[in-house]
C-alpha positions as CSV (number, residue, x, y, z in Angstrom):
1,M,14.0,4.0,7.6
2,A,11.0,2.4,6.0
3,E,8.5,0.6,8.1
4,M,9.7,-2.9,8.9
5,N,7.7,-6.0,8.1
6,K,7.6,-8.4,11.0
7,L,9.3,-11.8,10.6
8,I,6.7,-14.5,9.8
9,E,6.0,-16.9,12.7
10,S,7.8,-20.1,12.4
11,D,4.6,-22.2,12.2
12,S,3.1,-20.1,9.4
13,P,1.9,-22.2,6.4
14,S,3.4,-19.6,4.0
15,L,6.9,-20.8,5.0
16,K,6.1,-24.3,3.9
17,L,5.2,-23.3,0.3
18,K,7.6,-23.8,-2.6
19,L,7.7,-20.4,-4.3
20,S,7.1,-19.8,-8.0
21,P,9.4,-17.8,-10.1
22,C,9.3,-14.0,-9.5
23,S,6.5,-12.0,-10.9
24,K,7.2,-10.3,-14.2
25,D,6.1,-6.8,-13.0
26,L,8.2,-7.0,-9.8
27,N,10.3,-3.9,-9.0
28,R,13.5,-5.9,-8.3
29,M,15.6,-2.9,-7.1
30,E,12.9,-1.8,-4.6
31,L,12.5,-5.4,-3.3
32,K,16.3,-5.9,-3.0
33,M,16.6,-2.6,-0.9
34,K,13.7,-3.7,1.3
35,L,15.2,-7.1,1.9
36,V,18.7,-5.7,2.6
37,E,17.2,-3.2,5.1
38,H,15.3,-6.0,6.9
39,M,18.3,-8.3,6.9
40,K,20.4,-5.7,8.6
41,F,17.6,-4.6,11.0
42,Y,17.1,-8.3,12.1
43,Q,20.9,-8.8,12.1
44,G,21.0,-11.7,9.8
45,V,23.5,-12.9,7.2
46,G,20.7,-13.7,4.8
47,L,16.9,-13.2,4.4
48,S,14.4,-14.8,2.1
49,A,11.5,-12.7,1.0
50,N,8.9,-15.1,2.4
51,Q,10.4,-14.7,5.9
52,I,8.8,-11.2,5.9
53,G,5.6,-12.2,4.1
54,I,6.6,-11.4,0.5
55,M,5.9,-14.4,-1.6
56,E,8.5,-13.9,-4.3
57,R,11.4,-16.3,-5.1
58,V,14.2,-14.1,-4.0
59,F,16.7,-13.7,-1.1
60,V,19.5,-11.4,-0.1
61,M,22.7,-12.6,1.6
62,Y,26.2,-11.5,2.4
63,S,28.4,-12.9,-0.3
64,D,31.3,-11.8,1.9
65,V,30.5,-11.2,5.6
66,K,33.8,-9.5,6.4
67,K,33.6,-7.0,3.5
68,K,29.8,-6.6,4.0
69,E,29.1,-7.4,0.3
70,I,25.5,-8.2,-0.3
71,I,23.9,-10.0,-3.3
72,A,20.3,-10.4,-4.2
73,C,19.4,-13.8,-5.8
74,F,16.2,-13.8,-7.9
75,N,15.0,-17.2,-9.1
76,P,18.1,-19.0,-7.9
77,N,19.0,-22.6,-8.8
78,I,21.6,-25.0,-7.6
79,V,23.7,-26.3,-10.5
80,A,26.1,-28.6,-8.6
81,V,27.1,-29.5,-5.0
82,S,30.3,-30.9,-3.7
83,P,30.2,-34.4,-2.3
84,K,32.2,-33.2,0.7
85,K,30.0,-32.0,3.6
86,T,30.7,-29.8,6.6
87,L,28.9,-30.0,10.0
88,M,28.4,-26.5,11.5
89,D,26.2,-24.6,13.8
90,E,23.5,-22.8,12.0
91,G,20.8,-20.3,13.1
92,C,17.7,-18.8,11.5
93,L,15.9,-15.5,12.0
94,T,12.6,-17.4,11.9
95,F,13.7,-19.4,14.9
96,P,15.5,-16.9,17.2
97,G,17.9,-18.4,19.6
98,L,17.8,-21.8,18.0
99,W,21.2,-23.1,16.9
100,L,21.5,-26.5,15.2
101,K,24.4,-28.6,13.9
102,V,23.6,-28.9,10.2
103,S,25.6,-30.8,7.6
104,R,25.7,-29.1,4.2
105,P,27.9,-29.3,1.1
106,E,31.2,-27.5,1.4
107,S,30.9,-25.9,-2.0
108,I,28.2,-25.3,-4.6
109,E,27.8,-23.9,-8.1
110,V,24.7,-21.7,-8.4
111,E,22.8,-19.7,-10.9
112,Y,20.5,-16.7,-10.2
113,E,19.2,-13.5,-11.8
114,D,20.3,-10.1,-10.5
115,V,18.1,-7.0,-10.1
116,H,18.3,-6.4,-13.9
117,G,17.2,-10.0,-14.8
118,E,20.8,-10.9,-15.9
119,K,21.8,-14.5,-15.1
120,T,24.9,-15.0,-13.0
121,K,26.6,-18.3,-12.4
122,V,28.9,-18.5,-9.4
123,F,31.0,-21.0,-7.4
124,M,30.5,-20.6,-3.6
125,Y,32.5,-22.1,-0.8
126,G,32.2,-22.4,3.0
127,L,29.9,-19.9,4.8
128,E,28.8,-18.3,1.6
129,A,27.6,-21.7,0.2
130,R,25.9,-22.5,3.6
131,V,24.0,-19.2,3.6
132,F,22.9,-19.6,0.0
133,L,21.7,-23.2,0.7
134,H,19.9,-22.1,3.9
135,E,18.0,-19.2,2.1
136,Y,17.3,-21.4,-0.9
137,D,15.7,-23.9,1.4
138,H,13.3,-21.2,2.6
139,M,12.1,-20.8,-1.0
140,E,11.6,-24.5,-1.3
141,G,9.3,-24.5,1.8
142,Y,12.0,-26.3,3.8
143,D,13.4,-25.2,7.1
144,F,16.8,-26.0,8.7
145,R,15.3,-28.1,11.5
146,K,14.7,-30.8,8.9
147,R,18.4,-30.7,8.0
148,A,19.5,-31.5,11.6
149,N,19.6,-35.0,13.0
150,R,17.1,-35.8,15.7
151,Y,19.7,-35.9,18.5
152,H,21.0,-32.4,17.7
153,L,17.5,-31.0,17.2
154,D,16.3,-32.3,20.6
155,K,19.4,-31.1,22.4
156,A,19.1,-27.6,20.8
157,M,15.4,-27.3,21.6
158,K,16.1,-28.3,25.2
159,D,18.9,-25.7,25.5
160,L,16.6,-23.0,24.0
161,R,13.8,-23.8,26.5
162,L,16.3,-23.6,29.3
163,L,17.6,-20.2,28.0
164,Q,14.1,-18.9,27.7
165,R,13.2,-19.9,31.2
166,R,16.3,-18.2,32.6
167,R,15.5,-15.0,30.7
168,K,12.0,-15.0,32.2
169,Q,13.3,-15.5,35.7
170,R,15.8,-12.6,35.3
171,A,13.0,-10.4,33.9
172,A,10.7,-11.2,36.9
């Protein structure tokens, strides 16, 4: 296994930057493999390059969690979103232990480049759409806490602090 990059701290300014299109000389296959390895190591369902300090507009995600199918999305764009939204618990590797109720479109149509630079246009629904939108937000410098309403965010932060206190007490 290659050396793992650490996850960037949640308060890092680099996570608040909107990323530019991928570098022309980027080794896409190498970066895809690195991101997949990190996503699996950190046990995520998606990972944006900037979460591990790589400032390229790309993320990897499970396009089918049950089948363990993974796609790499270089220079992604959202083409269309459904008006119907779904409220669901959402977590983030950048914020371990924090789970928020987040409302997102139920389905989306997206476009992205693959490792060969070929454009792909896909319709996504349910969890797949949610993961895509979550990772896309990372590249826009936006984190999922901003997608939660104040009540849900405050409750989740309180629950997380309580959990962390209990873990400290058990460790002592």
